[in-house]
MMTF fields as JSON, N, C-alpha, C and O atoms, coordinates in Angstrom:
{
  "mmtfVersion": "1.0.0",
  "mmtfProducer": "UNKNOWN",
  "numBonds": 203,
  "numAtoms": 204,
  "numGroups": 51,
  "numChains": 1,
  "numModels": 1,
  "chainsPerModel": [1],
  "groupsPerChain": [51],
  "chainIdList": ["A"],
  "bondAtomList": [4, 2, 8, 6, 12, 10, 16, 14, 20, 18, 24, 22, 28, 26, 32, 30, 36, 34, 40, 38, 44, 42, 48, 46, 52, 50, 56, 54, 60, 58, 64, 62, 68, 66, 72, 70, 76, 74, 80, 78, 84, 82, 88, 86, 92, 90, 96, 94, 100, 98, 104, 102, 108, 106, 112, 110, 116, 114, 120, 118, 124, 122, 128, 126, 132, 130, 136, 134, 140, 138, 144, 142, 148, 146, 152, 150, 156, 154, 160, 158, 164, 162, 168, 166, 172, 170, 176, 174, 180, 178, 184, 182, 188, 186, 192, 190, 196, 194, 200, 198],
  "bondOrderList": [1, 1, 1, 1, 1, 1, 1, 1, 1, 1, 1, 1, 1, 1, 1, 1, 1, 1, 1, 1, 1, 1, 1, 1, 1, 1, 1, 1, 1, 1, 1, 1, 1, 1, 1, 1, 1, 1, 1, 1, 1, 1, 1, 1, 1, 1, 1, 1, 1, 1],
  "groupList": [{"groupName": "GLU", "atomNameList": ["N", "CA", "C", "O"], "elementList": ["N", "C", "C", "O"], "formalChargeList": [0, 0, 0, 0], "bondAtomList": [1, 0, 2, 1, 3, 2], "bondOrderList": [1, 1, 2], "singleLetterCode": "E", "chemCompType": "L-PEPTIDE LINKING"}, {"groupName": "PRO", "atomNameList": ["N", "CA", "C", "O"], "elementList": ["N", "C", "C", "O"], "formalChargeList": [0, 0, 0, 0], "bondAtomList": [1, 0, 2, 1, 3, 2], "bondOrderList": [1, 1, 2], "singleLetterCode": "P", "chemCompType": "L-PEPTIDE LINKING"}, {"groupName": "VAL", "atomNameList": ["N", "CA", "C", "O"], "elementList": ["N", "C", "C", "O"], "formalChargeList": [0, 0, 0, 0], "bondAtomList": [1, 0, 2, 1, 3, 2], "bondOrderList": [1, 1, 2], "singleLetterCode": "V", "chemCompType": "L-PEPTIDE LINKING"}, {"groupName": "ASP", "atomNameList": ["N", "CA", "C", "O"], "elementList": ["N", "C", "C", "O"], "formalChargeList": [0, 0, 0, 0], "bondAtomList": [1, 0, 2, 1, 3, 2], "bondOrderList": [1, 1, 2], "singleLetterCode": "D", "chemCompType": "L-PEPTIDE LINKING"}, {"groupName": "TYR", "atomNameList": ["N", "CA", "C", "O"], "elementList": ["N", "C", "C", "O"], "formalChargeList": [0, 0, 0, 0], "bondAtomList": [1, 0, 2, 1, 3, 2], "bondOrderList": [1, 1, 2], "singleLetterCode": "Y", "chemCompType": "L-PEPTIDE LINKING"}, {"groupName": "ALA", "atomNameList": ["N", "CA", "C", "O"], "elementList": ["N", "C", "C", "O"], "formalChargeList": [0, 0, 0, 0], "bondAtomList": [1, 0, 2, 1, 3, 2], "bondOrderList": [1, 1, 2], "singleLetterCode": "A", "chemCompType": "L-PEPTIDE LINKING"}, {"groupName": "THR", "atomNameList": ["N", "CA", "C", "O"], "elementList": ["N", "C", "C", "O"], "formalChargeList": [0, 0, 0, 0], "bondAtomList": [1, 0, 2, 1, 3, 2], "bondOrderList": [1, 1, 2], "singleLetterCode": "T", "chemCompType": "L-PEPTIDE LINKING"}, {"groupName": "GLY", "atomNameList": ["N", "CA", "C", "O"], "elementList": ["N", "C", "C", "O"], "formalChargeList": [0, 0, 0, 0], "bondAtomList": [1, 0, 2, 1, 3, 2], "bondOrderList": [1, 1, 2], "singleLetterCode": "G", "chemCompType": "PEPTIDE LINKING"}, {"groupName": "PHE", "atomNameList": ["N", "CA", "C", "O"], "elementList": ["N", "C", "C", "O"], "formalChargeList": [0, 0, 0, 0], "bondAtomList": [1, 0, 2, 1, 3, 2], "bondOrderList": [1, 1, 2], "singleLetterCode": "F", "chemCompType": "L-PEPTIDE LINKING"}, {"groupName": "HIS", "atomNameList": ["N", "CA", "C", "O"], "elementList": ["N", "C", "C", "O"], "formalChargeList": [0, 0, 0, 0], "bondAtomList": [1, 0, 2, 1, 3, 2], "bondOrderList": [1, 1, 2], "singleLetterCode": "H", "chemCompType": "L-PEPTIDE LINKING"}, {"groupName": "GLN", "atomNameList": ["N", "CA", "C", "O"], "elementList": ["N", "C", "C", "O"], "formalChargeList": [0, 0, 0, 0], "bondAtomList": [1, 0, 2, 1, 3, 2], "bondOrderList": [1, 1, 2], "singleLetterCode": "Q", "chemCompType": "L-PEPTIDE LINKING"}, {"groupName": "MET", "atomNameList": ["N", "CA", "C", "O"], "elementList": ["N", "C", "C", "O"], "formalChargeList": [0, 0, 0, 0], "bondAtomList": [1, 0, 2, 1, 3, 2], "bondOrderList": [1, 1, 2], "singleLetterCode": "M", "chemCompType": "L-PEPTIDE LINKING"}, {"groupName": "ILE", "atomNameList": ["N", "CA", "C", "O"], "elementList": ["N", "C", "C", "O"], "formalChargeList": [0, 0, 0, 0], "bondAtomList": [1, 0, 2, 1, 3, 2], "bondOrderList": [1, 1, 2], "singleLetterCode": "I", "chemCompType": "L-PEPTIDE LINKING"}, {"groupName": "LEU", "atomNameList": ["N", "CA", "C", "O"], "elementList": ["N", "C", "C", "O"], "formalChargeList": [0, 0, 0, 0], "bondAtomList": [1, 0, 2, 1, 3, 2], "bondOrderList": [1, 1, 2], "singleLetterCode": "L", "chemCompType": "L-PEPTIDE LINKING"}, {"groupName": "SER", "atomNameList": ["N", "CA", "C", "O"], "elementList": ["N", "C", "C", "O"], "formalChargeList": [0, 0, 0, 0], "bondAtomList": [1, 0, 2, 1, 3, 2], "bondOrderList": [1, 1, 2], "singleLetterCode": "S", "chemCompType": "L-PEPTIDE LINKING"}, {"groupName": "ARG", "atomNameList": ["N", "CA", "C", "O"], "elementList": ["N", "C", "C", "O"], "formalChargeList": [0, 0, 0, 0], "bondAtomList": [1, 0, 2, 1, 3, 2], "bondOrderList": [1, 1, 2], "singleLetterCode": "R", "chemCompType": "L-PEPTIDE LINKING"}, {"groupName": "LYS", "atomNameList": ["N", "CA", "C", "O"], "elementList": ["N", "C", "C", "O"], "formalChargeList": [0, 0, 0, 0], "bondAtomList": [1, 0, 2, 1, 3, 2], "bondOrderList": [1, 1, 2], "singleLetterCode": "K", "chemCompType": "L-PEPTIDE LINKING"}, {"groupName": "TRP", "atomNameList": ["N", "CA", "C", "O"], "elementList": ["N", "C", "C", "O"], "formalChargeList": [0, 0, 0, 0], "bondAtomList": [1, 0, 2, 1, 3, 2], "bondOrderList": [1, 1, 2], "singleLetterCode": "W", "chemCompType": "L-PEPTIDE LINKING"}, {"groupName": "ASN", "atomNameList": ["N", "CA", "C", "O"], "elementList": ["N", "C", "C", "O"], "formalChargeList": [0, 0, 0, 0], "bondAtomList": [1, 0, 2, 1, 3, 2], "bondOrderList": [1, 1, 2], "singleLetterCode": "N", "chemCompType": "L-PEPTIDE LINKING"}],
  "groupTypeList": [0, 0, 1, 2, 3, 0, 4, 5, 1, 6, 7, 8, 9, 10, 6, 11, 12, 7, 3, 2, 13, 7, 14, 15, 4, 15, 2, 13, 15, 16, 13, 7, 17, 7, 2, 4, 14, 6, 2, 17, 13, 2, 10, 18, 3, 15, 14, 5, 10, 2, 13],
  "groupIdList": [1, 2, 3, 4, 5, 6, 7, 8, 9, 10, 11, 12, 13, 14, 15, 16, 17, 18, 19, 20, 21, 22, 23, 24, 25, 26, 27, 28, 29, 30, 31, 32, 33, 34, 35, 36, 37, 38, 39, 40, 41, 42, 43, 44, 45, 46, 47, 48, 49, 50, 51],
  "secStructList": [7, 7, 7, 4, 4, 4, 5, 1, 6, 6, 1, 5, 7, 7, 7, 7, 6, 6, 7, 3, 3, 6, 6, 6, 3, 3, 3, 3, 3, 3, 3, 3, 3, 7, 1, 1, 7, 3, 3, 3, 3, 3, 3, 3, 6, 6, 6, 7, 7, 5, 7],
  "xCoordList": [77.263, 78.256, 77.57, 76.478, 78.246, 77.708, 77.923, 78.842, 77.098, 77.226, 78.54, 78.903, 79.243, 80.519, 80.325, 81.236, 79.164, 78.942, 78.884, 78.889, 78.827, 78.886, 80.299, 80.481, 81.293, 82.679, 82.917, 83.012, 83.011, 83.18, 83.894, 83.955, 84.437, 85.123, 84.265, 84.8, 82.952, 82.076, 81.411, 80.545, 81.809, 81.211, 82.257, 83.151, 82.142, 83.076, 84.444, 84.553, 85.496, 86.847, 86.951, 86.701, 87.316, 87.418, 88.642, 89.764, 88.428, 89.488, 89.433, 88.354, 90.599, 90.681, 91.546, 92.444, 91.281, 92.114, 93.539, 93.769, 94.498, 95.902, 96.366, 97.57, 95.437, 95.813, 96.548, 96.306, 97.45, 98.137, 97.688, 97.832, 97.144, 96.613, 97.586, 98.068, 97.875, 98.759, 100.159, 100.837, 100.609, 101.939, 102.159, 103.297, 101.073, 101.221, 100.238, 100.623, 98.986, 97.943, 97.556, 97.048, 97.797, 97.482, 96.076, 95.77, 95.234, 93.852, 93.836, 94.316, 93.273, 93.219, 91.879, 91.837, 90.779, 89.455, 88.377, 88.578, 87.244, 86.102, 85.334, 84.993, 85.067, 84.298, 82.804, 81.985, 82.45, 81.041, 80.864, 81.818, 79.628, 79.338, 77.882, 77.051, 77.605, 76.25, 76.043, 76.816, 75.019, 74.657, 75.743, 76.031, 76.351, 77.273, 78.74, 79.596, 79.06, 80.47, 80.748, 79.838, 82.036, 82.543, 83.627, 84.431, 83.658, 84.639, 85.595, 85.176, 86.905, 87.947, 88.829, 89.09, 89.291, 90.31, 91.646, 91.881, 92.524, 93.825, 94.94, 94.713, 96.149, 97.332, 98.32, 98.602, 98.844, 99.868, 101.168, 101.686, 101.701, 102.918, 104.146, 105.136, 104.105, 105.258, 105.322, 106.407, 104.157, 104.147, 103.528, 103.556, 102.974, 102.287, 100.984, 100.377, 100.55, 99.3, 98.117, 98.092, 97.139, 95.919, 94.873, 94.625, 94.262, 93.288, 91.945, 90.996],
  "yCoordList": [105.091, 104.681, 104.206, 103.638, 104.456, 104.0, 102.496, 101.95, 101.823, 100.374, 100.006, 100.605, 99.028, 98.6, 97.991, 98.049, 97.411, 96.81, 97.855, 97.497, 99.139, 100.21, 100.345, 100.902, 99.833, 99.889, 98.723, 97.574, 99.018, 97.997, 98.629, 99.854, 97.81, 98.37, 99.377, 100.285, 99.219, 100.151, 101.149, 101.916, 101.147, 102.045, 102.953, 103.445, 103.171, 104.023, 103.367, 102.141, 104.193, 103.69, 103.443, 104.352, 102.229, 101.922, 102.618, 102.386, 103.466, 104.234, 103.973, 103.934, 103.795, 103.546, 104.621, 105.163, 104.929, 105.877, 105.336, 104.162, 106.216, 105.825, 105.549, 105.516, 105.349, 105.148, 106.376, 107.495, 106.152, 107.252, 107.24, 106.237, 108.363, 108.49, 109.28, 110.334, 108.783, 109.488, 109.671, 110.634, 108.774, 108.85, 110.177, 110.619, 110.81, 112.152, 112.48, 113.109, 112.073, 112.509, 111.389, 110.35, 111.602, 110.612, 110.889, 112.007, 109.861, 109.995, 110.032, 109.112, 111.118, 111.289, 110.866, 110.173, 111.285, 110.883, 111.205, 112.007, 110.569, 110.817, 112.026, 112.09, 112.979, 114.159, 113.962, 114.483, 113.208, 112.969, 112.117, 111.849, 111.698, 110.895, 111.089, 111.506, 110.773, 110.891, 109.925, 108.982, 110.153, 109.259, 109.219, 108.154, 110.366, 110.447, 110.602, 110.531, 110.809, 111.041, 110.803, 110.724, 110.693, 110.654, 111.711, 111.851, 112.462, 113.536, 113.144, 112.801, 113.203, 112.804, 113.983, 114.847, 114.025, 114.972, 114.299, 113.186, 114.967, 114.385, 115.358, 116.555, 114.816, 115.636, 115.397, 114.255, 116.486, 116.411, 116.022, 116.794, 114.846, 114.37, 115.192, 115.171, 115.909, 116.712, 118.06, 118.557, 118.651, 119.989, 120.019, 121.058, 118.907, 118.791, 119.594, 119.731, 120.124, 120.882, 119.926, 118.869, 120.31, 119.519, 120.101, 121.306, 119.226, 119.653, 118.999, 119.236],
  "zCoordList": [105.205, 104.224, 102.947, 102.973, 101.833, 100.561, 100.421, 101.03, 99.637, 99.457, 98.764, 97.752, 99.311, 98.737, 97.356, 96.53, 97.085, 95.769, 94.656, 93.478, 95.01, 94.007, 93.429, 92.346, 94.154, 93.696, 92.745, 93.175, 91.466, 90.438, 89.249, 89.149, 88.345, 87.172, 86.397, 85.761, 86.447, 85.734, 86.675, 86.253, 87.95, 88.939, 89.556, 88.868, 90.854, 91.573, 91.693, 91.7, 91.788, 92.059, 93.558, 94.349, 93.962, 95.384, 95.958, 95.508, 96.947, 97.585, 99.079, 99.67, 99.69, 101.122, 101.762, 101.119, 103.022, 103.753, 103.768, 104.06, 103.447, 103.366, 101.95, 101.697, 101.014, 99.611, 99.091, 99.541, 98.136, 97.458, 96.004, 95.305, 95.559, 94.202, 93.347, 93.763, 92.165, 91.249, 91.801, 91.442, 92.662, 93.288, 94.004, 94.163, 94.435, 94.994, 96.112, 97.098, 95.982, 96.906, 97.864, 97.441, 99.155, 100.183, 100.728, 101.141, 100.725, 101.181, 102.712, 103.374, 103.262, 104.712, 105.305, 106.321, 104.665, 105.158, 104.134, 103.222, 104.304, 103.427, 103.956, 105.138, 103.072, 103.457, 103.234, 103.991, 102.193, 101.915, 100.674, 99.943, 100.449, 99.267, 98.885, 99.691, 97.637, 97.125, 95.979, 95.806, 95.208, 94.112, 93.043, 92.498, 92.737, 91.61, 91.984, 91.103, 93.252, 93.587, 95.062, 95.887, 95.365, 96.729, 96.814, 95.892, 97.917, 98.081, 99.2, 100.305, 98.888, 99.829, 100.192, 99.355, 101.439, 101.87, 101.621, 102.092, 100.885, 100.553, 100.911, 101.088, 101.013, 101.252, 100.132, 99.769, 99.587, 98.556, 99.252, 100.059, 98.957, 99.615, 99.249, 99.981, 98.142, 97.718, 98.429, 98.73, 98.696, 99.297, 100.697, 101.357, 101.154, 102.446, 102.479, 103.541, 101.34, 101.26, 101.379, 100.748, 102.197, 102.349, 101.416, 101.414, 100.622, 99.612, 99.86, 99.112]
}
């Protein structure tokens, strides 16, 4: 897991499983992370499409 202290107003956006982003995309699970990004599996709540 990446360090939680990386999540800050000037760093990564803190995202948790179950969060809804943009009133549309529900976070299902973390796919991976690295130095510059974190990749999440999300589901579009409007179409049920998994992205």
